[in-house]
KOLTORTI-920742 format. One record per residue (C-alpha): residue number from 1; z, y, x. Coordinates in pm, 1 decimal, m for minus. Example, Ala and Ser with C-alpha at 12.3 -4.5 7.8 and 13.67 -1.06 7.14 Angstrom:
2
{1, {780.0, m450.0, 1230.0}} {2, {714.0, m106.0, 1367.0}} 
END
This chain:
348
{1, {m4751.2, 3206.7, 20600.2}} {2, {m4712.8, 3525.2, 20410.2}} {3, {m4414.0, 3720.3, 20350.3}} {4, {m4398.1, 3947.3, 20092.7}} {5, {m4199.2, 4218.5, 19995.1}} {6, {m4161.2, 4412.2, 19698.1}} {7, {m4090.9, 4790.9, 19690.3}} {8, {m4181.3, 4862.4, 19304.0}} {9, {m4500.7, 4957.2, 19320.0}} {10, {m4581.4, 4888.8, 19682.9}} {11, {m4619.9, 4553.5, 19830.4}} {12, {m4633.8, 4507.0, 20171.0}} {13, {m4749.5, 4173.4, 20326.1}} {14, {m4650.0, 4055.8, 20677.9}} {15, {m4952.8, 3823.9, 20787.4}} {16, {m4825.1, 3564.4, 21066.2}} {17, {m5164.0, 3376.5, 21150.1}} {18, {m5175.4, 2992.7, 21170.6}} {19, {m5258.7, 3027.0, 21473.9}} {20, {m4946.3, 3202.2, 21577.0}} {21, {m4750.1, 2952.6, 21370.5}} {22, {m4883.0, 2658.3, 21542.4}} {23, {m4830.8, 2815.0, 21904.3}} {24, {m4497.9, 2899.8, 21871.9}} {25, {m4338.0, 2683.0, 21605.4}} {26, {m4098.7, 2469.2, 21806.6}} {27, {m4042.7, 2723.4, 22076.7}} {28, {m3707.8, 2689.8, 21982.4}} {29, {m3690.8, 2374.3, 22093.1}} {30, {m3964.1, 2287.0, 22392.7}} {31, {m3852.6, 2476.6, 22705.8}} {32, {m4138.5, 2727.2, 22684.1}} {33, {m4164.1, 3116.5, 22762.1}} {34, {m4387.2, 3323.4, 22517.3}} {35, {m4581.2, 3610.9, 22682.2}} {36, {m4723.7, 3969.3, 22472.1}} {37, {m5009.0, 4051.7, 22801.5}} {38, {m5180.9, 4352.2, 22775.5}} {39, {m5244.7, 4289.3, 23154.2}} {40, {m5650.0, 4152.0, 23131.4}} {41, {m5640.7, 3932.9, 23497.0}} {42, {m5699.9, 3596.4, 23491.9}} {43, {m5516.1, 3548.1, 23769.6}} {44, {m5197.7, 3628.4, 23595.3}} {45, {m5301.2, 3298.4, 23377.9}} {46, {m5284.4, 3138.6, 23777.3}} {47, {m4972.4, 3274.3, 23822.5}} {48, {m4823.1, 3143.8, 23515.1}} {49, {m4933.5, 2818.9, 23597.6}} {50, {m4752.0, 2797.0, 23908.0}} {51, {m4437.1, 2890.6, 23730.8}} {52, {m4471.5, 2577.7, 23530.1}} {53, {m4555.5, 2360.1, 23792.4}} {54, {m4230.4, 2505.1, 23958.1}} {55, {m3992.9, 2474.4, 23657.9}} {56, {m4154.3, 2278.9, 23377.6}} {57, {m4155.3, 2596.4, 23161.0}} {58, {m4434.6, 2599.1, 22947.9}} {59, {m4575.7, 2913.7, 22921.3}} {60, {m4755.6, 3092.1, 22586.5}} {61, {m4954.0, 3375.3, 22623.8}} {62, {m5122.1, 3605.5, 22361.1}} {63, {m5307.8, 3885.1, 22514.7}} {64, {m5448.3, 4228.6, 22373.0}} {65, {m5471.1, 4580.9, 22421.8}} {66, {m5121.4, 4734.7, 22436.9}} {67, {m5097.2, 4894.2, 22102.3}} {68, {m5200.6, 4600.9, 21902.8}} {69, {m4938.3, 4394.5, 22075.6}} {70, {m4676.1, 4641.8, 22034.0}} {71, {m4758.0, 4703.0, 21694.9}} {72, {m4750.8, 4326.5, 21628.3}} {73, {m4413.8, 4334.1, 21779.4}} {74, {m4277.2, 4569.8, 21604.7}} {75, {m4409.0, 4460.5, 21214.1}} {76, {m4309.0, 4081.2, 21328.5}} {77, {m3979.4, 4207.7, 21427.0}} {78, {m3710.3, 3975.2, 21360.6}} {79, {m3938.7, 3720.9, 21285.9}} {80, {m4160.3, 3770.9, 21613.3}} {81, {m4153.4, 3481.3, 21880.5}} {82, {m4251.7, 3687.7, 22194.3}} {83, {m3999.2, 3692.4, 22502.9}} {84, {m4184.3, 3940.7, 22725.2}} {85, {m4379.0, 4187.0, 22725.3}} {86, {m4647.3, 4266.3, 23003.3}} {87, {m4854.5, 4610.5, 23078.5}} {88, {m4941.5, 4868.5, 23281.3}} {89, {m4716.3, 5171.8, 23299.0}} {90, {m4374.5, 5294.5, 23281.7}} {91, {m4439.2, 5532.4, 23026.8}} {92, {m4560.6, 5296.0, 22756.4}} {93, {m4249.9, 5060.4, 22845.0}} {94, {m4053.5, 5376.8, 22804.3}} {95, {m4196.7, 5452.8, 22440.6}} {96, {m4177.0, 5093.7, 22347.4}} {97, {m3804.1, 5061.9, 22462.6}} {98, {m3649.0, 5051.6, 22125.7}} {99, {m3853.9, 4706.6, 22056.8}} {100, {m3670.4, 4573.7, 22400.2}} {101, {m3383.4, 4458.3, 22517.9}} {102, {m3131.7, 4467.7, 22754.4}} {103, {m3081.7, 4156.5, 22971.5}} {104, {m3339.2, 4179.4, 23288.6}} {105, {m3019.8, 4242.4, 23517.7}} {106, {m2988.3, 3973.6, 23734.5}} {107, {m2878.9, 3951.5, 24089.1}} {108, {m3235.6, 3870.6, 24194.3}} {109, {m3387.3, 4098.4, 24001.5}} {110, {m3153.6, 4421.2, 24120.6}} {111, {m3214.2, 4297.0, 24411.4}} {112, {m3611.9, 4282.2, 24440.3}} {113, {m3660.1, 4606.0, 24265.2}} {114, {m3583.1, 4993.1, 24390.3}} {115, {m3349.6, 5094.6, 24076.2}} {116, {m3633.6, 5362.4, 24040.0}} {117, {m3831.0, 5120.6, 23873.5}} {118, {m3648.5, 4944.6, 23655.7}} {119, {m3438.2, 4966.0, 23376.9}} {120, {m3206.1, 4705.5, 23184.1}} {121, {m3482.5, 4643.3, 22912.3}} {122, {m3812.9, 4647.8, 23188.3}} {123, {m3877.3, 4589.7, 23550.8}} {124, {m4143.1, 4692.4, 23781.8}} {125, {m4360.1, 4356.3, 23908.1}} {126, {m4639.2, 4578.1, 24059.4}} {127, {m4680.3, 4937.6, 24165.5}} {128, {m4965.5, 5146.4, 24191.1}} {129, {m5045.4, 5491.6, 24319.3}} {130, {m5250.3, 5783.9, 24166.9}} {131, {m5424.4, 5978.8, 24396.2}} {132, {m5704.7, 6194.2, 24491.1}} {133, {m6017.4, 6128.0, 24587.3}} {134, {m6284.8, 6364.5, 24755.6}} {135, {m6630.5, 6371.4, 24878.5}} {136, {m6607.7, 6440.7, 25236.4}} {137, {m6960.2, 6613.7, 25323.7}} {138, {m6804.8, 6866.2, 25041.4}} {139, {m6467.0, 6868.6, 25077.0}} {140, {m6315.7, 7004.5, 25381.4}} {141, {m5963.0, 6900.2, 25570.9}} {142, {m5824.1, 7279.4, 25562.7}} {143, {m5871.2, 7267.0, 25163.7}} {144, {m5700.0, 6880.6, 25177.0}} {145, {m5443.5, 7059.6, 25395.1}} {146, {m5094.0, 7033.7, 25203.5}} {147, {m5238.8, 6917.6, 24902.8}} {148, {m5004.0, 6851.9, 24615.9}} {149, {m5129.3, 6763.2, 24212.8}} {150, {m4945.2, 7100.2, 24151.3}} {151, {m5214.0, 7298.2, 24381.8}} {152, {m5501.5, 7069.4, 24184.5}} {153, {m5497.2, 7387.3, 23938.9}} {154, {m5543.4, 7648.8, 24223.3}} {155, {m5924.4, 7827.0, 24118.1}} {156, {m6104.5, 7706.4, 24450.4}} {157, {m6119.1, 7403.1, 24249.3}} {158, {m6302.9, 7543.5, 23946.0}} {159, {m6603.8, 7303.4, 23850.9}} {160, {m6497.9, 7043.8, 24140.1}} {161, {m6266.7, 6824.4, 23928.5}} {162, {m6309.7, 6499.0, 23755.0}} {163, {m6006.2, 6292.3, 23553.0}} {164, {m5979.0, 6107.3, 23239.0}} {165, {m5878.7, 6246.7, 22912.0}} {166, {m5530.2, 6384.7, 22809.7}} {167, {m5494.6, 6032.5, 22554.0}} {168, {m5469.2, 5796.6, 22892.0}} {169, {m5155.0, 5667.5, 22954.1}} {170, {m5217.8, 5698.7, 23291.9}} {171, {m5211.4, 6093.2, 23278.6}} {172, {m4989.4, 6135.1, 23085.5}} {173, {m4721.1, 5999.2, 23276.7}} {174, {m4872.7, 6156.1, 23591.1}} {175, {m4813.1, 6499.5, 23384.3}} {176, {m4464.9, 6345.9, 23280.4}} {177, {m4339.9, 6304.2, 23642.9}} {178, {m4463.7, 6718.9, 23685.4}} {179, {m4311.5, 6790.5, 23407.1}} {180, {m3958.1, 6632.5, 23551.6}} {181, {m4034.1, 6785.8, 23860.8}} {182, {m4142.1, 7158.8, 23774.5}} {183, {m4053.9, 7179.4, 23403.7}} {184, {m4257.7, 7204.8, 23121.5}} {185, {m4346.9, 7544.9, 23103.2}} {186, {m4463.1, 7585.4, 23480.9}} {187, {m4690.4, 7248.0, 23389.8}} {188, {m4823.8, 7412.3, 23071.8}} {189, {m4964.5, 7657.3, 23269.0}} {190, {m5064.9, 7421.4, 23519.1}} {191, {m5274.7, 7193.9, 23239.4}} {192, {m5461.8, 7537.4, 23175.0}} {193, {m5576.1, 7577.5, 23584.0}} {194, {m5637.7, 7170.4, 23530.7}} {195, {m5879.8, 7216.5, 23240.0}} {196, {m6031.2, 7503.4, 23388.8}} {197, {m6121.0, 7352.6, 23708.1}} {198, {m6284.5, 7046.9, 23512.0}} {199, {m6611.3, 7022.2, 23614.8}} {200, {m6715.4, 6833.6, 23279.9}} {201, {m6545.0, 6730.6, 23026.3}} {202, {m6301.7, 6455.5, 23017.4}} {203, {m6504.5, 6105.8, 22961.7}} {204, {m6496.1, 5738.1, 23102.3}} {205, {m6225.6, 5540.4, 23328.1}} {206, {m6081.3, 5590.8, 23636.5}} {207, {m6392.1, 5444.6, 23802.1}} {208, {m6587.7, 5654.5, 23610.8}} {209, {m6434.1, 5921.5, 23779.4}} {210, {m6461.6, 5832.1, 24133.3}} {211, {m6834.3, 5713.7, 24054.4}} {212, {m6894.9, 6114.2, 23930.4}} {213, {m6758.4, 6250.4, 24300.4}} {214, {m6998.9, 5995.2, 24454.9}} {215, {m7306.3, 6107.1, 24251.1}} {216, {m7226.0, 6467.8, 24302.9}} {217, {m7109.9, 6578.9, 23955.5}} {218, {m6757.0, 6648.2, 24117.6}} {219, {m6585.3, 6740.2, 24463.7}} {220, {m6240.0, 6582.1, 24383.9}} {221, {m6156.9, 6330.5, 24109.8}} {222, {m5813.6, 6196.9, 24020.5}} {223, {m5736.3, 5784.2, 23955.5}} {224, {m5513.4, 5489.7, 24073.3}} {225, {m5546.9, 5306.8, 24413.1}} {226, {m5639.7, 4948.3, 24241.9}} {227, {m5980.1, 5086.5, 24158.4}} {228, {m6182.1, 5242.6, 24457.5}} {229, {m6042.2, 4843.5, 24563.1}} {230, {m6174.4, 4684.8, 24327.4}} {231, {m6507.1, 4879.3, 24362.4}} {232, {m6533.2, 4847.2, 24728.4}} {233, {m6496.5, 4415.2, 24646.2}} {234, {m6807.9, 4443.3, 24508.3}} {235, {m6651.4, 4268.6, 24211.5}} {236, {m6811.5, 4532.7, 24002.8}} {237, {m7175.6, 4517.8, 24152.5}} {238, {m7323.1, 4609.4, 24448.9}} {239, {m7400.8, 4969.6, 24308.3}} {240, {m7033.9, 5045.8, 24247.4}} {241, {m6961.4, 4909.9, 24571.8}} {242, {m7209.1, 5127.6, 24719.2}} {243, {m7044.9, 5452.6, 24525.8}} {244, {m6697.4, 5393.0, 24637.3}} {245, {m6805.8, 5409.6, 24962.3}} {246, {m6949.5, 5777.3, 24951.7}} {247, {m6567.3, 5907.2, 24864.0}} {248, {m6211.7, 5883.8, 25049.7}} {249, {m5858.6, 5849.8, 24963.1}} {250, {m5629.9, 6098.5, 24979.9}} {251, {m5215.5, 6083.3, 24886.0}} {252, {m5057.9, 6362.8, 24783.8}} {253, {m4757.0, 6564.9, 24774.1}} {254, {m4724.8, 6420.9, 25130.5}} {255, {m4511.1, 6731.1, 25257.5}} {256, {m4249.6, 6738.0, 24913.8}} {257, {m4140.1, 6446.3, 24732.9}} {258, {m4477.9, 6205.4, 24820.1}} {259, {m4715.2, 6028.4, 24585.3}} {260, {m4658.8, 5951.4, 24248.6}} {261, {m4609.9, 5555.1, 24186.9}} {262, {m4612.1, 5359.4, 23872.8}} {263, {m4588.2, 5016.9, 23759.5}} {264, {m4706.5, 4727.4, 23589.2}} {265, {m4379.3, 4594.8, 23406.2}} {266, {m4257.0, 4346.5, 23210.9}} {267, {m3973.2, 4390.6, 22930.1}} {268, {m3751.7, 4193.4, 22754.6}} {269, {m3838.1, 4204.3, 22360.4}} {270, {m3507.1, 4223.5, 22145.3}} {271, {m3437.4, 3865.7, 21999.7}} {272, {m3674.6, 3679.6, 22240.0}} {273, {m3572.1, 3324.9, 22116.0}} {274, {m3611.1, 3195.8, 22475.9}} {275, {m3414.1, 3517.1, 22657.0}} {276, {m3300.6, 3234.5, 22984.1}} {277, {m3702.6, 3129.3, 23048.6}} {278, {m3822.4, 3471.2, 23030.8}} {279, {m3548.9, 3590.8, 23311.6}} {280, {m3650.9, 3335.5, 23518.7}} {281, {m4038.8, 3422.0, 23481.2}} {282, {m3953.2, 3781.9, 23602.5}} {283, {m3722.6, 3645.4, 23880.5}} {284, {m4047.7, 3422.5, 23995.4}} {285, {m4276.6, 3706.9, 23953.0}} {286, {m4118.1, 3886.9, 24223.5}} {287, {m4100.1, 3604.0, 24475.4}} {288, {m4298.8, 3660.9, 24790.4}} {289, {m4556.5, 3393.1, 24653.4}} {290, {m4620.4, 3569.4, 24290.1}} {291, {m4617.8, 3924.4, 24476.1}} {292, {m4867.8, 3770.5, 24735.7}} {293, {m5061.3, 3634.8, 24460.2}} {294, {m5100.6, 3945.1, 24246.1}} {295, {m5155.8, 4210.7, 24514.8}} {296, {m5456.5, 3990.9, 24642.4}} {297, {m5634.4, 3953.5, 24321.2}} {298, {m5520.7, 4289.5, 24141.2}} {299, {m5536.1, 4534.8, 24463.0}} {300, {m5170.1, 4665.2, 24330.0}} {301, {m4927.4, 4740.2, 24612.5}} {302, {m4619.1, 4437.9, 24586.6}} {303, {m4280.1, 4551.4, 24448.9}} {304, {m4081.1, 4359.0, 24684.1}} {305, {m4044.5, 4442.4, 25032.5}} {306, {m4230.4, 4206.9, 25334.5}} {307, {m4568.5, 4151.8, 25120.8}} {308, {m4878.6, 4283.1, 25268.6}} {309, {m5080.0, 4443.1, 24974.0}} {310, {m5502.9, 4330.0, 25004.1}} {311, {m5661.1, 4416.8, 25284.8}} {312, {m5836.8, 4695.4, 25117.6}} {313, {m5583.5, 4856.2, 25022.6}} {314, {m5442.2, 4820.7, 25346.9}} {315, {m5740.2, 5029.4, 25464.1}} {316, {m5691.6, 5330.1, 25256.4}} {317, {m5361.1, 5339.7, 25485.9}} {318, {m4990.7, 5257.5, 25387.9}} {319, {m4816.1, 5526.3, 25594.8}} {320, {m4823.3, 5710.6, 25316.1}} {321, {m4468.0, 5880.4, 25133.9}} {322, {m4448.1, 5717.9, 24806.1}} {323, {m4246.8, 5906.6, 24540.2}} {324, {m3919.5, 5757.9, 24527.5}} {325, {m3719.2, 6001.9, 24402.6}} {326, {m3832.4, 6043.8, 24023.3}} {327, {m3732.7, 5719.1, 23850.8}} {328, {m4027.6, 5648.7, 23610.7}} {329, {m3831.8, 5637.6, 23353.7}} {330, {m3862.8, 5964.8, 23275.0}} {331, {m4262.5, 5894.2, 23228.7}} {332, {m4154.3, 5738.6, 22866.4}} {333, {m3853.7, 6036.4, 22825.6}} {334, {m4170.9, 6296.2, 22882.8}} {335, {m4415.7, 6194.9, 22736.9}} {336, {m4470.5, 6356.6, 22406.6}} {337, {m4431.8, 6716.3, 22629.0}} {338, {m4708.5, 6560.1, 22868.0}} {339, {m4952.4, 6496.5, 22599.4}} {340, {m4791.4, 6873.7, 22391.5}} {341, {m4864.8, 7027.0, 22745.7}} {342, {m5217.7, 6894.1, 22788.3}} {343, {m5382.1, 6943.8, 22405.4}} {344, {m5238.7, 7291.1, 22387.7}} {345, {m5431.8, 7391.0, 22712.1}} {346, {m5747.9, 7265.0, 22549.8}} {347, {m5782.0, 6904.8, 22769.4}} {348, {m5979.7, 6644.8, 22582.8}} 
END
């Protein structure tokens, strides 16, 4: 189906693929829910199958990268058949919130998810921590004592740090959190110190940072917790498994607000044609059964109480202090400021 909007000399064509038409045609008349998901786990599909078996509600999934999915939802507007947008990072959900609507406020959701990990438009379904990894043979206990995100800019780490690029959403949310807690001016100076301390120009994903420490290219790295567990599991091959064993995790800011926490989350799309079913699916994702399935397949932390993470994550330590003070909604609100200070500092 093609809709043509005439704007004088400019003609905009909005193309809705035949595939999407047949996938979602009749969704208003069937017991369905439509998900646009930027999560790339086969285990999520298995989870949706469990939901269907329990409720009889069919789950239609469109998968893709977050930017492409967001663009599609925004461009389709009122014609979009998306009910839920599922992705990683509160900053991403926050930045997309104008395309989401309120309604994720059922008693089951509010009782399961702490208030700092949800809004009326989106809620966390799993947690992740962004921490520091170090080479135990090159980093002393004295250097680690009292280590914070803020102190990574200390000159003693000059030439010893690796971290992803400034356009990475995980880093943007971390820096947004730092701005919320320390002020934009202070974190502008901190960003300059971070750039000065980098052992190399930022490149690669989180696993690449851990691999750099294992290879001796740097002494410390910043990466999310589940990446180390993924490497240790052997799912990324024996070489990465061996490399992961050469580094150790460290949870910063234990004497203060606690370690930076983020989420994977689900947002309720504006105009969702199957809103009630979407809410039911979110409630299911926050059930004990679903949370056990998530953490044992993705190595994330559970969102709800009473569920243990995967043993490889447990081995990293569970007694660390989480930052439960900084509401993750601030990651989206401060995202532009975060990118501004990193770019100004020359953080590539």
